[in-house]
PAVEXBA-309086 format. One record per residue: x negated, y negated, z of N, C-alpha, C in turn. Coordinates in pm, whole numbers, padded with zeros to 5 digits, always signed. Layout:
N
XYZXYZXYZ;...
//
This chain:
319
-01010-00311-03357-00938-00436-03263-01041-00483-03169;-01052-00612-03190-01123-00703-03131-01174-00761-02996;-01251-00745-02935-01219-00724-02771-01161-00879-02703;-01068-00842-02561-01029-00882-02529-01195-00977-02405;-01191-01120-02411-01308-01156-02362-01219-01227-02194;-01267-01138-02100-01245-01189-01987-01379-01305-01923;-01358-01441-01859-01415-01483-01824-01369-01595-01691;-01447-01539-01577-01443-01598-01461-01567-01518-01370;-01493-01473-01229-01556-01470-01119-01594-01292-01112;-01714-01306-01069-01778-01135-01066-01802-01135-00913;-01790-01071-00808-01863-01083-00671-01813-00895-00562;-01916-00938-00479-01897-00805-00428-01791-00842-00311;-01687-00754-00299-01608-00761-00230-01657-00688-00126;-01620-00698+00024-01661-00657+00184-01470-00658+00211;-01424-00483+00238-01288-00511+00263-01355-00497+00422;-01279-00530+00517-01263-00574+00635-01120-00513+00690;-01101-00412+00768-00976-00370+00799-00962-00411+00949;-00928-00570+00986-00840-00607+01066-00769-00530+01122;-00640-00482+01087-00556-00409+01141-00622-00288+01231;-00654-00229+01179-00747-00092+01250-00836-00131+01339;-00920-00263+01371-00999-00292+01454-00901-00360+01577;-00781-00389+01563-00664-00420+01686-00606-00328+01733;-00601-00227+01626-00572-00134+01729-00671-00061+01778;-00802-00057+01791-00877-00015+01803-00874-00058+01993;-00897-00195+01954-00876-00282+02069-00834-00218+02171;-00688-00176+02137-00567-00138+02191-00584+00001+02290;-00684+00126+02214-00716+00211+02298-00636+00307+02182;-00638+00279+02066-00606+00380+01973-00741+00455+01917;-00777+00596+01982-00929+00615+01943-00897+00655+01769;-00846+00693+01735-00796+00724+01571-00811+00625+01501;-00780+00489+01549-00858+00381+01399-01003+00338+01378;-01093+00406+01542-01212+00388+01520-01272+00471+01412;-01216+00567+01358-01214+00641+01252-01194+00568+01110;-01152+00496+01088-01109+00398+00937-01124+00258+00985;-01211+00204+01065-01271+00029+01081-01342-00017+01033;-01499+00038+00959-01565+00066+00862-01540-00043+00752;-01634-00148+00732-01639-00233+00640-01677-00187+00505;-01594-00228+00417-01618-00079+00290-01635-00222+00153;-01811-00218+00101-01839-00274+00044-01786-00239-00159;-01739-00353-00210-01695-00265-00309-01660-00384-00451;-01684-00318-00582-01751-00425-00674-01613-00518-00708;-01599-00639-00736-01495-00706-00735-01509-00826-00811;-01390-00932-00796-01421-01043-00879-01284-01035-00960;-01208-01117-00962-01095-01116-01062-01067-01082-01159;-01160-01153-01274-01166-01154-01378-01228-01030-01409;-01350-00987-01353-01443-00882-01333-01310-00738-01339;-01214-00735-01214-01116-00644-01224-00998-00616-01365;-00987-00745-01387-00865-00720-01504-00979-00681-01603;-01114-00682-01629-01190-00634-01788-01160-00495-01704;-01163-00464-01630-01182-00336-01632-01053-00219-01606;-00959-00311-01584-00813-00272-01600-00799-00237-01730;-00847-00318-01837-00856-00339-01970-00878-00186-02011;-01031-00223-02019-01130-00111-02049-01049+00065-01997;-00996+00052-01888-00919+00179-01875-00807+00180-01936;-00764+00125-02020-00650+00131-02091-00702+00159-02238;-00833+00160-02298-00850+00189-02405-00877+00095-02497;-00827-00022-02420-00877-00189-02536-01005-00237-02483;-01100-00241-02582-01229-00291-02597-01238-00450-02543;-01338-00462-02473-01334-00589-02349-01487-00651-02310;-01462-00763-02339-01594-00824-02301-01596-00886-02172;-01685-00912-02113-01676-00979-01980-01752-01134-01955;-01722-01193-01927-01853-01354-01897-01833-01412-01768;-01952-01393-01743-01975-01434-01576-02093-01496-01520;-02130-01531-01409-02266-01504-01316-02269-01427-01231;-02381-01366-01167-02424-01331-01047-02559-01330-01052;-02576-01287-00889-02724-01353-00867-02817-01168-00942;-02953-01197-00952-03031-01146-01008-03096-01052-00856;-03020-00996-00813-03036-00909-00671-02934-00786-00637;-02940-00706-00549-02890-00594-00538-02773-00539-00576;-02676-00680-00493-02518-00690-00540-02529-00703-00709;-02583-00758-00725-02555-00829-00876-02591-00733-00935;-02705-00620-00935-02729-00514-01074-02597-00419-01023;-02517-00403-00880-02440-00306-00879-02278-00336-00951;-02300-00474-00972-02149-00562-00995-02218-00533-01166;-02303-00559-01214-02356-00501-01354-02314-00363-01397;-02364-00280-01304-02343-00128-01348-02230-00075-01330;-02157-00139-01238-01948-00106-01215-01959-00182-01372;-01935-00209-01391-01873-00311-01540-01928-00211-01667;-02095-00194-01655-02142-00102-01721-02044+00041-01751;-02020+00065-01631-01973+00211-01582-01861+00234-01690;-01764+00138-01653-01643+00129-01680-01645+00096-01805;-01732+00021-01917-01729+00029-02047-01701-00103-02132;-01729-00202-02051-01685-00297-02027-01855-00383-02119;-01825-00460-02214-01944-00538-02241-02026-00628-02163;-02131-00618-02143-02217-00715-02040-02252-00816-02126;-02304-00809-02231-02375-00903-02274-02380-01053-02272;-02229-01073-02247-02261-01221-02188-02222-01263-02007;-02273-01140-01958-02272-01176-01813-02442-01244-01756;-02468-01321-01705-02584-01398-01687-02617-01367-01552;-02756-01307-01501-02784-01278-01387-02882-01411-01326;-02848-01491-01232-02906-01614-01182-03047-01628-01137;-03162-01668-01153-03257-01631-01052-03241-01688-00913;-03124-01800-00910-03170-01884-00830-03095-01895-00692;-02930-01818-00701-02832-01797-00648-02803-01654-00623;-02736-01642-00472-02743-01475-00455-02629-01425-00521;-02561-01354-00517-02412-01289-00596-02322-01327-00472;-02256-01386-00527-02144-01419-00483-02053-01329-00379;-01995-01360-00223-01934-01229-00147-01825-01267-00108;-01726-01169-00118-01601-01217-00070-01572-01118+00056;-01523-01220+00148-01461-01137+00266-01288-01072+00272;-01252-00988+00251-01111-00974+00206-01071-00875+00327;-00971-00947+00426-00934-00918+00545-00809-00884+00540;-00758-00691+00594-00684-00655+00578-00582-00660+00689;-00479-00677+00696-00361-00726+00796-00268-00572+00798;-00186-00609+00947-00109-00456+00954-00050-00417+00843;-00010-00490+00701+00094-00464+00619-00003-00405+00466;-00151-00409+00483-00251-00383+00446-00246-00492+00297;-00197-00655+00362-00184-00788+00296-00339-00809+00298;-00375-00855+00186-00520-00966+00214-00507-01067+00227;-00649-01121+00313-00680-01252+00298-00820-01294+00233;-00819-01353+00166-00979-01368+00097-01033-01514+00135;-01237-01460+00194-01313-01604+00199-01390-01563+00126;-01395-01678+00084-01541-01671+00012-01688-01726+00076;-01791-01683+00027-01917-01659+00115-02038-01649+00042;-02051-01785-00005-02064-01916+00032-01894-01944-00042;-01838-02049+00046-01748-02127-00021-01753-02213-00108;-01842-02267-00137-01902-02326-00226-02039-02336-00283;-02023-02387-00448-02189-02350-00481-02211-02219-00489;-02079-02063-00514-02162-01991-00514-02172-01932-00697;-02239-01822-00702-02272-01790-00855-02159-01783-00890;-02048-01764-00871-01956-01697-00983-01962-01835-01033;-01932-01961-00981-01967-02076-01022-02047-02161-01133;-02159-02082-01151-02235-02116-01226-02197-02088-01351;-02111-02031-01465-02104-02004-01583-02128-02108-01680;-02196-02125-01757-02262-02255-01889-02261-02239-01934;-02219-02383-02055-02203-02334-02150-02251-02238-02226;-02406-02244-02223-02492-02194-02314-02427-02032-02315;-02404-01980-02209-02304-01827-02210-02207-01800-02335;-02144-01901-02397-02043-01882-02499-02135-01909-02643;-02118-01765-02720-02146-01763-02877-02059-01879-02948;-02136-01953-03034-02072-02040-03142-01935-01992-03175;-01950-01864-03193-01885-01816-03314-01771-01710-03186;-01735-01753-03098-01666-01612-03009-01526-01642-03057;-01439-01719-03085-01298-01720-03141-01302-01594-03248;-01367-01585-03345-01408-01508-03436-01439-01345-03389;-01462-01338-03293-01524-01242-03239-01407-01141-03162;-01316-01227-03101-01216-01183-02992-01114-01198-03024;-01005-01088-02983-00848-01103-02993-00775-01192-02889;-00815-01228-02791-00749-01243-02676-00842-01353-02564;-00834-01418-02496-00912-01457-02356-00808-01455-02258;-00896-01404-02153-00831-01430-02001-00913-01465-01892;-00853-01581-01808-00927-01675-01755-00821-01685-01653;-00871-01741-01531-00806-01802-01407-00842-01933-01318;-00745-01946-01226-00822-02068-01135-00894-02082-01067;-01005-01951-01005-01071-01961-00932-01210-02041-00971;-01202-02019-01149-01344-02128-01168-01319-02254-01203;-01211-02318-01143-01176-02441-01194-01208-02523-01093;-01258-02517-00965-01304-02592-00835-01390-02646-00858;-01516-02616-00984-01652-02636-00941-01717-02627-01061;-01780-02706-01101-01871-02695-01169-02006-02623-01188;-02031-02580-01307-02047-02591-01422-01888-02511-01425;-01871-02419-01369-01785-02331-01463-01610-02386-01512;-01611-02516-01405-01442-02526-01480-01475-02601-01647;-01563-02669-01651-01570-02747-01740-01601-02642-01869;-01685-02528-01849-01703-02419-01946-01577-02362-01968;-01480-02349-01854-01366-02226-01879-01306-02317-01993;-01230-02441-01929-01124-02547-02008-01166-02605-02167;-01309-02606-02228-01351-02629-02364-01272-02491-02407;-01379-02368-02337-01321-02267-02421-01195-02199-02457;-01120-02233-02309-00943-02241-02366-00898-02304-02483;-00952-02480-02482-00906-02538-02565-00932-02481-02737;-01041-02438-02737-01144-02422-02871-01050-02266-02833;-00989-02197-02822-00924-02068-02847-00786-02144-02862;-00686-02214-02807-00584-02243-02860-00606-02311-02968;-00715-02373-03028-00687-02424-03155-00716-02320-03263;-00756-02249-03209-00808-02132-03292-00695-02043-03330;-00640-02022-03229-00492-01933-03279-00530-01807-03188;-00607-01826-03075-00659-01679-03011-00588-01690-02890;-00452-01611-02843-00463-01585-02766-00496-01569-02607;-00432-01708-02532-00512-01707-02375-00395-01731-02265;-00480-01652-02203-00337-01587-02041-00442-01689-01946;-00390-01714-01845-00436-01819-01734-00332-01765-01618;-00441-01690-01528-00360-01661-01397-00405-01737-01289;-00291-01819-01252-00340-01961-01174-00430-01908-01037;-00403-01781-00956-00470-01710-00845-00557-01805-00812;-00513-01868-00688-00555-01996-00645-00582-01963-00470;-00739-01999-00433-00778-01895-00304-00778-02080-00218;-00744-02089-00059-00790-02127-00001-00863-02228-00010;-00983-02237-00016-01102-02302-00005-01058-02426-00157;-00999-02378-00278-01004-02492-00374-00910-02573-00356;-00806-02576-00270-00711-02665-00177-00754-02800-00156;-00888-02781-00133-00952-02902-00123-01040-03008-00214;-01040-02946-00304-01151-03007-00418-01020-03088-00471;-01065-03217-00528-01006-03285-00542-00985-03293-00724;-01071-03209-00772-01039-03205-00907-00920-03091-00998;-00936-03020-00817-00882-02849-00853-00723-02871-00954;-00621-02933-00904-00515-02955-00969-00503-03017-01089;-00632-03132-01094-00639-03189-01281-00630-03104-01308;-00755-03013-01301-00824-02920-01413-00716-02770-01376;-00652-02805-01305-00513-02671-01309-00404-02690-01404;-00357-02854-01422-00265-02854-01503-00357-02850-01657;-00478-02863-01665-00552-02894-01805-00548-02736-01855;-00560-02645-01747-00519-02474-01807-00416-02480-01847;-00311-02483-01760-00164-02478-01800-00178-02507-01918;-00205-02625-01969-00134-02632-02108-00238-02615-02213;-00320-02521-02203-00430-02480-02299-00402-02299-02295;-00275-02271-02193-00269-02153-02226-00133-02104-02303;-00106-01979-02347+00012-01931-02390+00083-01825-02294;+00011-01801-02180+00032-01711-02123+00007-01759-01951;+00085-01814-01846+00083-01821-01710+00108-01736-01663;+00016-01705-01565+00065-01600-01456+00025-01644-01352;+00093-01571-01233+00050-01564-01104+00231-01589-00987;+00177-01596-00866+00257-01485-00745+00380-01618-00747;+00533-01553-00733+00619-01604-00796+00639-01716-00622;+00605-01633-00526+00596-01726-00348+00530-01850-00342;+00401-01884-00421+00333-01972-00421+00287-02039-00485;+00224-01997-00605+00146-01996-00735+00197-02091-00825;+00316-02016-00872+00393-02080-00944+00484-02219-00899;+00578-02216-00782+00560-02342-00762+00482-02456-00722;+00416-02397-00675+00277-02521-00653+00238-02590-00795;+00203-02518-00888+00184-02547-00993+00316-02642-01073;+00396-02607-01055+00547-02725-01069+00596-02790-01020;+00498-02775-00873+00591-02855-00758+00734-02879-00737;+00769-02760-00730+00883-02702-00717+00895-02588-00592;+00988-02618-00522+01010-02480-00407+01047-02387-00481;+01160-02403-00562+01214-02262-00592+01130-02223-00719;+01118-02064-00689+01034-02011-00802+01131-01992-00934;+01253-01979-00948+01280-01989-01056+01317-02103-01136;+01311-02219-01080+01319-02350-01126+01216-02376-01174;+01097-02353-01099+00938-02395-01071+00913-02307-01218;+00932-02187-01274+00892-02066-01370+00969-02122-01521;+01096-02210-01523+01158-02259-01608+01095-02384-01634;+01102-02423-01550+00990-02577-01601+00858-02592-01656;+00794-02473-01616+00668-02456-01632+00683-02408-01839;+00760-02307-01876+00795-02236-01946+00862-02335-02147;+00918-02506-02018+00925-02571-02136+00844-02645-02205;+00702-02609-02103+00575-02665-02189+00538-02579-02331;+00586-02441-02351+00553-02385-02433+00477-02274-02425;+00407-02263-02273+00358-02139-02227+00478-01995-02180;+00435-01876-02209+00541-01766-02139+00527-01802-01995;+00591-01745-01917+00558-01771-01764+00587-01632-01708;+00498-01605-01617+00508-01450-01563+00482-01510-01408;+00614-01425-01373+00614-01443-01183+00637-01292-01131;+00490-01262-01082+00492-01129-00971+00529-01166-00839;+00625-01098-00828+00708-01096-00677+00642-00976-00616;+00520-00892-00620+00531-00766-00508+00657-00637-00524;+00699-00607-00451+00806-00514-00437+00896-00548-00521;+00957-00643-00555+01085-00698-00585+01051-00717-00753;+00927-00701-00775+00917-00696-00936+00819-00812-01026;+00857-00803-01124+00811-00950-01188+00923-00992-01293;+00863-01121-01340+01004-01184-01453+00889-01256-01525;+00929-01247-01655+00893-01320-01762+00964-01486-01864;+00927-01572-01848+01037-01719-01868+00966-01766-02009;+01030-01746-02098+01019-01852-02260+01120-01928-02220;+01095-02024-02331+01203-02139-02316+01337-02120-02341;+01377-02011-02384+01502-01960-02390+01524-01821-02367;+01453-01757-02270+01439-01640-02224+01429-01595-02124;+01510-01489-02062+01405-01463-01930+01421-01358-01932;+01339-01237-01843+01353-01109-01825+01263-01082-01706;+01411-00986-01675+01321-00919-01526+01315-00743-01513;+01185-00703-01503+01099-00568-01470+01104-00540-01311;+01171-00437-01250+01185-00360-01120+01019-00312-01098;+00989-00377-00952+00878-00260-00901+00902-00083-00880;+00818-00055-00862+00802+00109-00879+00769+00159-00691;+00888+00156-00631+00811+00223-00515+00708+00301-00486;+00618+00287-00454+00510+00360-00402+00459+00314-00273;+00385+00412-00169+00302+00379-00079+00188+00261-00077;+00201+00211-00014+00075+00100+00000-00030+00136+00058;-00179+00118-00005-00292+00154+00064-00353+00035+00063;-00341-00036+00011-00359-00223-00021-00357-00316-00115;-00325-00393-00130-00316-00471-00226-00386-00541-00331;-00473-00493-00304-00656-00579-00318-00655-00522-00495;-00640-00641-00574-00674-00591-00719-00538-00606-00793;-00424-00630-00711-00307-00565-00732-00242-00675-00903;-00244-00801-00845-00244-00903-00959-00303-00919-01076;-00489-00835-01015-00542-00831-01169-00551-00723-01270;-00453-00598-01188-00438-00470-01283-00348-00517-01334;-00215-00577-01254-00087-00674-01338-00144-00711-01484;-00232-00796-01482-00268-00883-01594-00299-00824-01674;-00420-00684-01645-00534-00632-01751-00414-00553-01831;-00340-00484-01764-00248-00389-01822-00164-00457-01913;-00057-00553-01862+00019-00656-01997-00094-00677-02102;-00189-00766-02080-00270-00787-02173-00269-00674-02269;-00327-00539-02224-00354-00437-02331-00195-00379-02395;-00103-00402-02311+00062-00377-02386+00086-00459-02451;+00025-00611-02471+00091-00680-02554-00066-00654-02676;-00149-00683-02642-00240-00614-02812-00236-00468-02875;-00137-00403-02761-00060-00277-02837+00017-00262-02933;+00110-00385-02894+00265-00398-03019+00358-00375-02943;+00309-00385-02764+00453-00363-02662+00532-00535-02697;+00625-00468-02665+00746-00610-02655+00686-00706-02533;+00767-00796-02505+00769-00836-02381+00830-00716-02228;+00932-00728-02308+01018-00625-02154+00899-00455-02124;+00869-00434-02272+00788-00258-02218+00631-00333-02195;+00590-00454-02181+00458-00495-02126+00486-00481-01991;+00596-00595-01931+00630-00611-01831+00585-00469-01694;+00700-00369-01760+00720-00262-01739+00564-00177-01715;+00512-00178-01778+00354-00111-01811+00296-00152-01686;+00262-00289-01689+00212-00388-01609+00260-00391-01457;+00419-00349-01422+00433-00296-01285+00394-00155-01225;+00411-00106-01387+00404+00032-01311+00191+00058-01274;+00149+00016-01352+00010-00036-01381-00026-00071-01196;-00008-00162-01172-00019-00215-01057+00034-00129-00939;+00171-00104-00942+00213+00019-00861+00105+00140-00818;+00026+00151-00949-00096+00292-00887-00202+00228-00832;-00216+00096-00856-00307-00019-00815-00294-00001-00642;-00163-00012-00569-00156-00070-00463-00200+00070-00357;-00147+00202-00483-00135+00342-00379-00281+00381-00311;-00369+00255-00428-00536+00368-00414-00623+00259-00314;-00671+00284-00225-00727+00181-00099-00879+00152-00187;-00845+00023-00334-00942-00038-00391-00874-00106-00507;-00973-00238-00471-00966-00359-00561-00977-00268-00747;-01042-00206-00756-01045-00165-00870-00956-00017-00900;-00851+00000-00810-00745+00099-00839-00661+00087-00958;-00722+00056-01085-00630+00024-01193-00634+00193-01251;-00521+00188-01352-00528+00356-01385-00564+00340-01546;-00582+00452-01581-00609+00489-01738-00485+00530-01772;-00487+00515-01924-00378+00527-02010-00302+00669-01978;-00389+00753-01934-00304+00920-01887-00261+00886-01811;-00311+00843-01673-00237+00791-01602-00151+00737-01564;-00148+00665-01637-00035+00547-01705+00092+00650-01719;+00018+00668-01838+00161+00737-01940+00245+00845-01853;+00146+00960-01736+00203+01054-01680+00295+00976-01544;+00298+00887-01523+00314+00740-01394+00454+00757-01457;+00449+00657-01561+00568+00598-01674+00690+00744-01676;+00652+00833-01747+00724+00987-01773+00770+00992-01655;+00719+00999-01473+00779+01065-01386+00856+00935-01349;+00899+00808-01390+01007+00711-01322+01039+00665-01438;+01113+00724-01557+01237+00729-01666+01337+00650-01618;
//
């Protein structure tokens, strides 16, 4: 099988258990034990690449980080997972992007990019993309993180269009961050990416409705699916839905104890892609993706995606 190409963000996550700190201030001595900041390998596209690799599907990663200690930590993390890093560029001038992930009482996270603008992850350039890339890959996965700044935005959109024209499936996770909403060209790029995608994935709460300019998630998904792409809405513990022009599938979530939600969507995306490439139907792929996301949120890590063996055992236990 030709590899999947995940193009996009790679960064060092600093996970901040803010709720634990509030408990400490309130006089709960036990909470002091878990209030340390945890550095972790992150980035939505990089996480998805690792999720795909753990499921036994070959995968390449294309992105940019700094030629510094964090950058080498990130590169080694991908290599350790079996991800091909030949298209990863280590920038000599920009430090590696940091993302502060603040966890609340429900272990949901709010992300803050540092720096908020002109970070290393947006320094992806066309020269990183080989001329024959569409002949070398079986799938392209990208997200909205790269669409708010240049040169990454133009590089990603151009590659999406090349793959679309060549018949290479393209999946696009909307993946909006707060800082992107202030970009004057972001929404224009977002719609251009939607038009070049075969699969559009996003949160049913805010991302899918925002992209379709509809308040209702179902109406939004149906509206987007009229353009030809399969639209996948993720709803956390309510499961996930897939809409095509003339069909709709729902797959319920798996009940698990949540450690944190970091990387859940990335894991879902990776498992869905791996399932489709392995010959699964839409319904089977949704179920596998929900199961992989459930395993991920049960672990305190953005890279908590399962191996194929772990996923098989989990699915057998939840027939």
